[in-house]
Rosetta silent file (secondary structure, phi, psi, omega in degrees, C-alpha in Angstrom):
SEQUENCE: XXXXXXXXXXXXXXXXXXXXXXXXXXXXXXXXXXXXXXXXXXXXXXXXXXXXXXXXXXXXXXXXXXXXXXXXXXXXXXXXXXXXXXXXXXXXXXXXXXXXXXXXXXXXXXXXXXXXXXXXXXXXXXXXXXXXXXXXXXXXXXXXXXXXXXXXXXXXXXXXXXXXXXXXXXXXXXXXXXXXXXXXXXXXXXXXXXXXXXXXXXXXXXXXXXXXXXXXXXXXXXXXXXXXXXXXXXXXXXXXXXXXXXXXXXXXXXXXXXXXXXXXXXXXXXXXXXXXXXXXXXXXXXXXXXXX
SCORE:     score description
SCORE:     0.000 S_00000001
   1 L     0.000  -34.953  179.453 -192.574   16.167  109.044 S_00000001
   2 H   -65.967  -33.953  177.621 -195.468   14.361  107.376 S_00000001
   3 H   -65.822  -43.595  178.378 -195.360   16.894  104.522 S_00000001
   4 H   -63.775  -42.274  178.750 -191.629   16.299  104.044 S_00000001
   5 H   -62.354  -38.816  178.968 -192.147   12.526  104.180 S_00000001
   6 H   -63.890  -42.392  178.782 -194.897   12.823  101.575 S_00000001
   7 H   -64.772  -42.300 -177.836 -192.622   14.810   99.266 S_00000001
   8 H   -67.173  -45.102 -177.120 -189.736   12.352   99.694 S_00000001
   9 H   -68.085  -50.135  179.998 -191.808    9.197   99.180 S_00000001
  10 H   -67.227  -32.300  176.464 -193.804   10.455   96.206 S_00000001
  11 H   -65.897  -42.847  178.308 -190.663   12.056   94.784 S_00000001
  12 H   -63.542  -41.341 -179.126 -188.740    8.784   94.999 S_00000001
  13 H   -68.206  -42.286  177.142 -191.609    6.882   93.363 S_00000001
  14 H   -65.817  -32.101  176.094 -192.004    9.441   90.563 S_00000001
  15 H   -64.020  -37.889  175.352 -188.228    9.264   90.131 S_00000001
  16 H   -63.807  -34.394  176.846 -188.504    5.521   89.557 S_00000001
  17 H   -69.323  -33.339  171.422 -191.101    6.300   86.887 S_00000001
  18 H   -62.439  -38.773  178.459 -188.565    8.681   85.288 S_00000001
  19 H   -60.941  -36.447  178.376 -186.148    5.741   85.371 S_00000001
  20 H   -62.283  -39.120  177.682 -188.720    3.728   83.448 S_00000001
  21 H   -71.422  -33.228 -176.407 -188.702    6.392   80.739 S_00000001
  22 H   -81.520  -19.989 -173.841 -184.897    6.601   80.748 S_00000001
  23 H   -57.993  -38.688 -179.741 -184.251    2.867   80.607 S_00000001
  24 H   -61.628  -36.280  178.771 -184.786    2.720   76.841 S_00000001
  25 H   -64.413  -43.512 -179.511 -182.067    5.328   76.270 S_00000001
  26 H   -67.836  -39.814 -179.975 -179.564    3.311   78.298 S_00000001
  27 H   -58.857  -42.844 -179.732 -180.530    0.030   76.612 S_00000001
  28 H   -70.619  -43.916 -178.693 -179.784    1.477   73.183 S_00000001
  29 H   -66.652  -39.782 -179.001 -176.569    3.215   74.241 S_00000001
  30 H   -68.633  -22.422 -177.816 -175.314    0.160   76.133 S_00000001
  31 H   -99.558  -25.104 -174.655 -176.007   -1.997   73.062 S_00000001
  32 H  -135.718   -9.700 -179.491 -174.961    0.255   70.206 S_00000001
  33 L    76.314   17.573 -178.269 -173.244    3.339   71.606 S_00000001
  34 L  -110.920  121.564  173.874 -175.924    5.628   70.126 S_00000001
  35 L   -71.399  123.834 -176.394 -177.695    8.243   72.292 S_00000001
  36 L   -98.781  108.621  178.828 -181.401    7.941   71.466 S_00000001
  37 L   -95.646   12.059  177.893 -183.226   11.292   71.573 S_00000001
  38 L  -101.218    5.454 -173.309 -186.454    9.787   70.200 S_00000001
  39 H   -64.596  -35.794  178.548 -187.402    7.988   73.428 S_00000001
  40 H   -60.962  -45.896  179.361 -189.920   10.639   74.495 S_00000001
  41 H   -68.733  -31.380  176.207 -191.871   10.353   71.249 S_00000001
  42 H   -65.428  -37.496  175.771 -191.689    6.552   71.453 S_00000001
  43 H   -63.635  -45.962  178.077 -193.363    6.743   74.875 S_00000001
  44 H   -59.930  -45.293 -179.907 -196.052    9.000   73.419 S_00000001
  45 H   -61.773  -42.369  178.349 -196.538    6.669   70.447 S_00000001
  46 H   -61.247  -39.596  177.241 -196.825    3.651   72.739 S_00000001
  47 H   -62.299  -42.064  177.687 -199.492    5.466   74.743 S_00000001
  48 H   -64.619  -38.430  179.660 -201.490    6.172   71.600 S_00000001
  49 H   -64.148  -44.920  178.343 -201.194    2.532   70.524 S_00000001
  50 H   -59.472  -48.809 -178.561 -202.504    1.300   73.906 S_00000001
  51 H   -61.138  -42.673 -177.979 -205.390    3.774   73.808 S_00000001
  52 H   -63.081  -45.263  179.690 -206.261    2.918   70.209 S_00000001
  53 H   -65.303  -40.435  178.858 -206.366   -0.831   70.862 S_00000001
  54 H   -66.836  -34.692  179.910 -208.410   -0.321   74.049 S_00000001
  55 H   -69.226  -18.361  175.675 -210.847    1.966   72.197 S_00000001
  56 L   -83.856    5.068  177.346 -211.539   -0.903   69.804 S_00000001
  57 L    95.634    6.696 -179.954 -212.940   -2.875   72.752 S_00000001
  58 L   -78.327  136.434  174.945 -209.841   -4.863   73.602 S_00000001
  59 L   -54.063  141.691 -169.251 -209.267   -5.561   77.344 S_00000001
  60 H   -57.729  -42.080 -176.494 -206.666   -3.114   78.631 S_00000001
  61 H   -75.773  -27.528  171.777 -203.998   -5.646   79.600 S_00000001
  62 H   -69.847  -37.315  177.023 -204.389   -7.501   76.316 S_00000001
  63 H   -63.333  -40.467  178.808 -204.051   -4.125   74.585 S_00000001
  64 H   -65.991  -41.347  179.712 -200.839   -3.455   76.519 S_00000001
  65 H   -63.976  -44.007  179.044 -199.443   -6.885   75.604 S_00000001
  66 H   -68.276  -36.335  177.974 -200.233   -6.401   71.916 S_00000001
  67 H   -64.621  -31.979  176.730 -198.865   -2.858   72.032 S_00000001
  68 H   -61.733  -40.881  177.072 -195.597   -4.293   73.393 S_00000001
  69 H   -64.445  -43.771  179.763 -195.310   -6.398   70.240 S_00000001
  70 H   -60.296  -44.231 -177.470 -196.112   -3.361   68.089 S_00000001
  71 H   -71.143  -32.793  176.088 -193.452   -1.243   69.795 S_00000001
  72 H   -64.612  -44.115  177.942 -190.829   -3.992   69.535 S_00000001
  73 H   -64.738  -38.282  177.300 -191.490   -4.223   65.792 S_00000001
  74 H   -59.360  -42.624  177.482 -191.399   -0.427   65.577 S_00000001
  75 H   -61.956  -43.192  177.413 -187.936   -0.494   67.130 S_00000001
  76 H   -60.281  -41.207 -179.895 -186.768   -3.109   64.642 S_00000001
  77 H   -67.012  -35.943  177.221 -188.086   -0.977   61.767 S_00000001
  78 H   -59.367  -43.348  178.470 -186.280    2.096   63.101 S_00000001
  79 H   -66.678  -44.823 -174.343 -183.000    0.209   62.870 S_00000001
  80 H   -68.770  -42.009 -172.659 -183.761   -1.317   59.464 S_00000001
  81 H   -92.954  -24.333 -174.802 -185.112    1.792   57.735 S_00000001
  82 L  -117.165  -60.077 -172.683 -183.173    4.583   59.465 S_00000001
  83 H   -65.614  -36.706 -176.804 -180.163    3.552   61.536 S_00000001
  84 H   -64.885  -27.465  179.003 -178.784    1.023   59.042 S_00000001
  85 H   -76.923  -10.056 -177.947 -178.492    3.760   56.420 S_00000001
  86 H   -99.836    9.775  179.176 -176.275    5.757   58.807 S_00000001
  87 L   -59.011  127.979  179.700 -173.517    3.144   59.041 S_00000001
  88 L    89.958   -6.938 -179.465 -170.161    4.882   58.801 S_00000001
  89 L   -85.394  156.287  177.172 -171.577    8.339   59.464 S_00000001
  90 L   -58.460  147.535 -176.575 -170.340   10.571   62.335 S_00000001
  91 H   -59.038  -32.377 -178.765 -172.101    9.922   65.645 S_00000001
  92 H   -64.243  -31.968  178.965 -173.483   13.479   65.698 S_00000001
  93 H   -70.474  -34.658  177.653 -175.430   12.743   62.502 S_00000001
  94 H   -68.904  -39.917  177.064 -177.002    9.654   64.095 S_00000001
  95 H   -61.429  -43.169  178.741 -177.963   11.716   67.162 S_00000001
  96 H   -64.407  -32.814  176.968 -179.560   14.309   64.885 S_00000001
  97 H   -63.765  -45.096  178.980 -181.435   11.511   63.131 S_00000001
  98 H   -65.484  -36.283  176.646 -182.962   10.333   66.413 S_00000001
  99 H   -65.364  -39.889  176.576 -183.857   13.934   67.273 S_00000001
 100 H   -62.922  -38.991  176.690 -185.528   14.284   63.878 S_00000001
 101 H   -63.429  -40.088  177.051 -187.497   11.094   64.544 S_00000001
 102 H   -58.304  -49.642 -178.067 -188.575   12.553   67.900 S_00000001
 103 H   -65.488  -40.584 -179.583 -189.855   15.750   66.278 S_00000001
 104 H   -62.632  -49.196 -179.016 -191.571   13.842   63.443 S_00000001
 105 H   -67.007  -36.305 -179.760 -193.436   11.468   65.755 S_00000001
 106 H   -62.414  -30.901  177.538 -194.324   14.282   68.160 S_00000001
 107 H   -89.347  -34.751 -174.024 -196.140   16.035   65.327 S_00000001
 108 H   -70.954  -53.315 -173.577 -197.518   12.994   63.468 S_00000001
 109 H   -59.999  -50.507  177.308 -199.266   11.005   66.214 S_00000001
 110 H   -65.014  -31.677  179.216 -201.271   13.891   67.741 S_00000001
 111 H   -65.294  -35.181 -178.990 -202.025   15.171   64.239 S_00000001
 112 H   -84.463  -41.927 -172.184 -203.581   11.834   63.244 S_00000001
 113 H  -104.481   -3.095  176.144 -205.193   10.795   66.542 S_00000001
 114 L    97.796  152.866 -177.318 -205.923   14.186   68.099 S_00000001
 115 L   -96.664   -8.731  178.560 -204.391   16.315   70.835 S_00000001
 116 L   -64.845  131.211 -179.597 -207.168   15.873   73.408 S_00000001
 117 L   -56.055  132.056 -178.143 -205.809   13.877   76.404 S_00000001
 118 E  -114.887  122.977 -173.404 -206.885   10.242   76.164 S_00000001
 119 L   -83.360  137.889  172.392 -207.107    8.288   79.409 S_00000001
 120 L  -104.612  112.552 -177.826 -205.681    4.798   79.806 S_00000001
 121 L   -92.138   97.832  179.949 -207.709    2.969   82.444 S_00000001
 122 L   -91.487    0.819  179.968 -205.392    0.353   83.914 S_00000001
 123 L    87.612    2.876  178.843 -207.621   -0.220   86.916 S_00000001
 124 L   -78.486  127.690 -179.469 -205.295    1.586   89.324 S_00000001
 125 L   -66.564  135.641  177.307 -207.296    3.517   91.917 S_00000001
 126 L   -83.149   -9.996  177.004 -206.733    7.277   91.836 S_00000001
 127 L   -70.188  131.093 -177.357 -207.508    7.501   95.568 S_00000001
 128 L   -68.732  151.716  172.679 -204.260    8.046   97.483 S_00000001
 129 E   -86.097  126.386 -176.698 -202.916    5.496   99.909 S_00000001
 130 E  -107.369  117.842  179.709 -202.770    7.080  103.387 S_00000001
 131 E  -125.303  110.778 -179.664 -200.079    5.808  105.763 S_00000001
 132 L    52.364   41.698  178.221 -199.737    7.647  109.099 S_00000001
 133 L    82.286    1.658  179.480 -201.104   10.807  107.544 S_00000001
 134 E   -99.611  123.815 -179.434 -198.842   10.580  104.493 S_00000001
 135 E   -89.070  123.053 -178.605 -200.641   10.586  101.130 S_00000001
 136 E  -121.882  129.140  179.397 -199.012    8.295   98.546 S_00000001
 137 L   -69.352  121.200 -177.559 -200.070    8.110   94.909 S_00000001
 138 H   -64.733  -37.193  178.735 -201.081    4.519   94.128 S_00000001
 139 H   -63.639  -35.434  177.601 -200.132    4.844   90.461 S_00000001
 140 H   -65.422  -36.735  178.719 -196.659    5.946   91.541 S_00000001
 141 H   -63.373  -46.419  179.022 -196.365    2.814   93.690 S_00000001
 142 H   -63.312  -43.576  178.981 -197.258    0.582   90.746 S_00000001
 143 H   -62.861  -39.600  178.426 -194.930    2.534   88.462 S_00000001
 144 H   -64.517  -42.542  178.797 -192.078    2.292   90.956 S_00000001
 145 H   -64.549  -43.349  179.031 -192.493   -1.466   91.324 S_00000001
 146 H   -61.644  -40.478  179.134 -192.656   -1.900   87.539 S_00000001
 147 H   -63.269  -43.629  179.369 -189.489    0.179   87.133 S_00000001
 148 H   -62.554  -40.114  179.748 -187.604   -1.925   89.685 S_00000001
 149 H   -63.990  -47.683 -177.522 -188.698   -5.129   87.951 S_00000001
 150 H   -67.947  -35.942  177.008 -187.618   -3.947   84.486 S_00000001
 151 H   -64.471  -43.127  178.280 -184.306   -2.590   85.787 S_00000001
 152 H   -63.496  -42.251  178.356 -183.575   -5.929   87.472 S_00000001
 153 H   -64.522  -35.809  178.741 -184.501   -7.822   84.294 S_00000001
 154 H   -65.850  -41.085  177.077 -182.241   -5.522   82.258 S_00000001
 155 H   -60.409  -45.265  179.392 -179.298   -6.248   84.563 S_00000001
 156 H   -66.098  -37.650 -178.501 -179.907   -9.986   84.185 S_00000001
 157 H   -60.251  -42.484 -177.171 -180.358   -9.655   80.416 S_00000001
 158 L   -74.798   -1.127  172.602 -176.911   -8.133   79.902 S_00000001
 159 L   -98.262   -4.186  176.988 -175.404  -11.145   81.683 S_00000001
 160 L   -82.124  173.786  179.320 -176.873  -13.531   79.113 S_00000001
 161 H   -61.781  -44.687  179.838 -175.111  -14.602   75.920 S_00000001
 162 H   -65.128  -41.615  178.651 -177.190  -12.200   73.816 S_00000001
 163 H   -61.921  -37.536  177.038 -176.586   -9.362   76.262 S_00000001
 164 H   -63.111  -39.941  177.685 -172.843   -9.973   76.086 S_00000001
 165 H   -63.311  -40.799 -179.965 -173.020   -9.711   72.296 S_00000001
 166 H   -64.433  -39.563  178.162 -174.873   -6.410   72.556 S_00000001
 167 H   -67.269  -34.575  177.340 -172.228   -4.994   74.885 S_00000001
 168 H   -65.001  -39.756  178.473 -169.520   -6.157   72.479 S_00000001
 169 H   -63.281  -40.873  179.535 -171.246   -4.299   69.647 S_00000001
 170 H   -63.374  -37.819 -178.312 -171.343   -1.146   71.759 S_00000001
 171 H   -70.801  -43.293 -175.096 -167.608   -1.393   72.480 S_00000001
 172 L  -161.120  108.548 -179.838 -166.427   -1.995   68.907 S_00000001
 173 H   -63.366  -44.441 -174.769 -168.541   -2.554   65.796 S_00000001
 174 H   -64.072  -46.577  179.595 -165.625   -3.679   63.642 S_00000001
 175 H   -63.643  -36.074  178.858 -164.346   -6.254   66.126 S_00000001
 176 H   -65.092  -43.049  175.862 -167.884   -7.561   66.608 S_00000001
 177 H   -59.621  -41.057 -173.805 -168.270   -8.037   62.853 S_00000001
 178 H   -66.640  -24.342  179.244 -164.903   -9.812   62.706 S_00000001
 179 L  -101.183   12.350  172.912 -166.011  -12.485   65.228 S_00000001
 180 L    90.909   11.750  177.688 -169.312  -13.131   63.485 S_00000001
 181 L   -83.771  131.108  177.105 -171.714  -10.984   65.532 S_00000001
 182 L   -78.193  101.211 -176.974 -174.509   -9.444   63.461 S_00000001
 183 H   -63.390  -42.217 -179.336 -174.182   -5.787   64.417 S_00000001
 184 H   -61.033  -43.505  179.982 -177.371   -4.799   62.591 S_00000001
 185 H   -64.890  -40.056 -179.534 -179.393   -7.484   64.382 S_00000001
 186 H   -64.168  -43.867  179.753 -177.943   -6.469   67.752 S_00000001
 187 H   -66.878  -38.580  177.309 -178.787   -2.809   67.250 S_00000001
 188 H   -60.871  -42.590  178.867 -182.277   -3.762   66.037 S_00000001
 189 H   -63.548  -40.655 -179.812 -182.889   -5.821   69.177 S_00000001
 190 H   -63.550  -38.472  177.266 -181.755   -2.934   71.381 S_00000001
 191 H   -69.510  -35.929  175.905 -184.225   -0.607   69.659 S_00000001
 192 H   -63.009  -41.893  177.682 -186.957   -3.221   70.049 S_00000001
 193 H   -65.546  -36.596  176.608 -186.224   -3.453   73.776 S_00000001
 194 H   -64.594  -33.914  176.215 -186.310    0.344   74.001 S_00000001
 195 H   -64.356  -39.961  177.702 -189.761    0.199   72.398 S_00000001
 196 H   -67.778  -39.059  175.978 -190.960   -2.183   75.123 S_00000001
 197 H   -61.296  -41.205  177.532 -189.453    0.108   77.772 S_00000001
 198 H   -63.181  -37.351  178.094 -191.343    3.019   76.211 S_00000001
 199 H   -62.947  -42.834  179.182 -194.530    0.925   76.347 S_00000001
 200 H   -62.943  -43.425  178.780 -194.059    0.276   80.073 S_00000001
 201 H   -64.964  -40.591 -178.590 -193.539    3.986   80.743 S_00000001
 202 H   -65.781  -37.110 -178.324 -196.546    4.924   78.611 S_00000001
 203 H   -64.411  -34.111  179.168 -198.876    2.504   80.399 S_00000001
 204 H   -83.974  -54.067 -178.776 -198.125    4.154   83.765 S_00000001
 205 H   -63.355  -33.895  177.770 -197.708    7.791   82.770 S_00000001
 206 H   -65.479  -33.087  177.752 -200.716    7.517   80.448 S_00000001
 207 H   -75.536  -22.265 -179.348 -202.900    6.378   83.340 S_00000001
 208 H   -86.233  -49.457 -172.732 -201.649    9.317   85.455 S_00000001
 209 H  -118.631    1.778 -178.553 -201.747   12.265   83.044 S_00000001
 210 L    85.476  169.083 -177.791 -203.481   10.910   79.938 S_00000001
 211 E  -109.749  116.056  168.251 -202.090   10.355   76.460 S_00000001
 212 L  -160.258 -163.801 -175.445 -201.314   13.296   74.193 S_00000001
 213 H   -60.256  -25.585 -175.563 -198.248   15.154   72.909 S_00000001
 214 H   -64.905  -20.530  176.880 -197.172   16.017   76.477 S_00000001
 215 H   -61.045  -30.208 -179.239 -196.031   12.428   77.056 S_00000001
 216 H   -68.612  -18.450  179.269 -193.110   13.153   74.743 S_00000001
 217 H   -69.478   -8.205  174.408 -191.915   15.808   77.233 S_00000001
 218 H   -65.452  -11.457  178.438 -190.687   12.901   79.389 S_00000001
 219 H   -59.894  -40.684 -176.874 -187.592   13.040   77.172 S_00000001
 220 H   -62.642  -54.107  176.908 -186.120   15.907   79.240 S_00000001
 221 H   -64.075  -31.543  178.106 -186.228   14.150   82.654 S_00000001
 222 H   -64.446  -42.445  177.360 -185.189   10.880   80.982 S_00000001
 223 H   -64.123  -40.881  178.410 -182.097   12.571   79.520 S_00000001
 224 H   -61.026  -40.622 -179.395 -181.350   14.133   82.922 S_00000001
 225 H   -63.314  -46.806 -176.415 -181.556   10.697   84.564 S_00000001
 226 H   -72.571  -31.952  176.834 -179.157    9.021   82.128 S_00000001
 227 H   -69.174  -41.948  179.334 -176.689   11.914   82.194 S_00000001
 228 H   -67.885  -44.894 -176.891 -176.704   11.933   86.002 S_00000001
 229 H   -81.185  -28.155 -175.470 -176.517    8.154   86.378 S_00000001
 230 L   118.472  126.355 -174.266 -174.296    7.422   83.385 S_00000001
 231 L   -60.137  -29.291 -175.893 -175.298    6.720   79.797 S_00000001
 232 L  -109.723   17.760 -175.023 -174.162    3.107   79.886 S_00000001
 233 L  -116.597  118.893  176.320 -175.180    2.253   83.465 S_00000001
 234 H   -72.669  -37.656  174.781 -178.423    0.502   84.349 S_00000001
 235 H   -62.042  -35.114  177.864 -177.712    1.025   88.061 S_00000001
 236 H   -63.499  -32.402  176.573 -177.251    4.697   87.220 S_00000001
 237 H   -60.565  -42.728 -179.523 -180.790    4.794   85.825 S_00000001
 238 H   -64.481  -52.737 -176.991 -182.092    3.721   89.221 S_00000001
 239 H   -67.828  -43.460  179.574 -180.023    6.171   91.288 S_00000001
 240 H   -60.963  -40.055  177.981 -180.384    9.028   88.818 S_00000001
 241 H   -64.383  -43.796  179.072 -184.146    8.621   88.753 S_00000001
 242 H   -61.640  -45.539 -179.339 -184.408    8.633   92.543 S_00000001
 243 H   -63.266  -47.584 -178.312 -182.249   11.758   92.859 S_00000001
 244 H   -64.969  -42.745 -179.777 -184.105   13.675   90.144 S_00000001
 245 H   -61.410  -43.372 -179.874 -187.530   12.646   91.428 S_00000001
 246 H   -67.809  -42.384  178.735 -186.762   13.733   94.995 S_00000001
 247 H   -61.925  -44.464  178.575 -185.231   17.040   93.884 S_00000001
 248 H   -63.927  -38.863 -179.854 -188.249   17.845   91.699 S_00000001
 249 H   -66.371  -44.068  178.336 -190.633   16.900   94.490 S_00000001
 250 H   -64.594  -39.002  178.346 -188.862   19.088   97.061 S_00000001
 251 H   -64.369  -42.441  179.948 -188.758   21.969   94.602 S_00000001
 252 H   -67.500  -30.082 -178.442 -192.479   21.670   93.888 S_00000001
 253 H   -81.394  -35.549 -172.736 -193.266   21.523   97.596 S_00000001
 254 H  -112.652  -29.879 -176.286 -191.078   24.354   98.896 S_00000001
 255 H   -95.807  -40.970 -178.623 -190.018   26.553   95.953 S_00000001
 256 H   -54.544  -44.621  179.083 -193.083   26.555   93.692 S_00000001
 257 H   -61.141  -29.624  179.767 -195.344   28.244   96.308 S_00000001
 258 H   -76.030  -36.370 -176.948 -192.787   31.046   96.659 S_00000001
 259 H   -95.288   -6.925 -179.509 -192.392   31.622   92.923 S_00000001
 260 L    56.506   41.846  178.368 -196.049   30.911   92.053 S_00000001
 261 L  -168.828  173.585 -178.917 -195.006   28.608   89.237 S_00000001
 262 L   -87.903  132.900  179.500 -193.505   25.239   88.360 S_00000001
 263 L  -112.439    7.440 -174.132 -189.740   24.849   88.713 S_00000001
 264 H   -60.702  -43.845  179.982 -189.480   21.163   87.754 S_00000001
 265 H   -65.397  -36.472  178.482 -188.093   21.845   84.266 S_00000001
 266 H   -66.183  -42.097  178.183 -185.584   24.328   85.695 S_00000001
 267 H   -63.467  -43.222  179.822 -184.418   21.799   88.289 S_00000001
 268 H   -61.521  -44.908  179.131 -184.125   19.117   85.603 S_00000001
 269 H   -64.852  -37.460  179.337 -182.092   21.414   83.344 S_00000001
 270 H   -65.178  -38.450  176.589 -179.879   22.417   86.275 S_00000001
 271 H   -61.086  -43.194  178.915 -179.160   18.746   87.019 S_00000001
 272 H   -61.539  -48.817 -176.593 -178.078   18.245   83.399 S_00000001
 273 H   -63.618  -47.647 -177.695 -175.824   21.310   83.379 S_00000001
 274 H   -65.758  -38.207  179.640 -174.148   20.629   86.731 S_00000001
 275 H   -64.641  -43.881 -179.977 -173.563   16.963   85.936 S_00000001
 276 H   -63.910  -38.070 -178.631 -171.930   17.774   82.602 S_00000001
 277 H   -74.133  -38.529 -173.101 -169.726   20.421   84.219 S_00000001
 278 H   -94.223  -44.655 -177.230 -168.723   18.418   87.319 S_00000001
 279 L  -140.880   82.602 -172.905 -168.904   14.765   86.258 S_00000001
 280 L   -57.285  -27.526 -177.769 -169.460   14.418   82.497 S_00000001
 281 L   -92.525    4.987  178.393 -169.656   10.612   82.629 S_00000001
 282 L    80.124 -179.374 -176.419 -172.282   10.577   85.371 S_00000001
 283 L   -66.845  -46.346 -175.670 -172.241    8.809   88.715 S_00000001
 284 L  -115.322    5.807 -177.520 -171.725    5.291   87.383 S_00000001
 285 L   -66.896  152.993 -179.999 -170.811    5.990   83.750 S_00000001
 286 L   -86.286  126.168  179.584 -167.671    4.512   82.247 S_00000001
 287 L   -90.587  112.702  179.856 -164.943    7.039   81.538 S_00000001
 288 L   -94.829  124.053  177.648 -163.268    6.177   78.249 S_00000001
 289 L  -107.703  118.914 -177.161 -159.781    7.605   77.766 S_00000001
 290 L  -107.267  137.446  176.140 -158.648    7.587   74.147 S_00000001
 291 L   -83.607  126.694 -178.260 -155.069    8.023   72.989 S_00000001
 292 L   -94.379    0.000    0.000 -154.832   10.660   70.289 S_00000001
């Protein structure tokens, strides 16, 4: 029973960390209606920025704070230099643009800064927390708490005046323009917020597994989380992350030893496929019915 409890607890906490990676995708979709497939590379880039600033002798938490500013500006630049030029284009072309940005950053950052894993020392002890014989990863605890805080702040943000404007832009660009809302500014802000979300994910995942190209592979579980929970649902990010994290943890504990290999990617892909086939809009996603 202690082994099962360990898998469930660590799985739930790692799932919250997946939610942290997925939050940026939901923020952009909820604000602009654009699925962002560059979030994995943004997490990787944020990790490199933190490491680079820390390697210059900057205290780690000051480096993280400054990196948050850098990633917010990076998000604004993505909208200004890339997304704004796609106004009026089919949504599939915008999705392909974000995928191209993902591939470009995934090759550029490691090519410039190296592929050797670079550790981010946030001061979190790597020694597990032991509770009644159950080993719990301390970094996962910190990551889970951080994810809950950012999810709660995101819910509150979309109830503010600015958040309402962003949701209006997502619903209808033309109507938003007609009432004086700056659609470009709204989309830019959503990308900036996604950059900060990527920074939060990078600070935790980078301290767990190091910073290199592999951080960008968080895109797959992040996509699974938002598809399962619903592309436009912040609550769905929370539930989807918990479900995916627990499923991956149980698979690694009970199936991996039998197959002598990792099944996490297979489980993640299976979650995506089954969700699309059974409930395309996710658990909490909004089902839009259009009259043709």
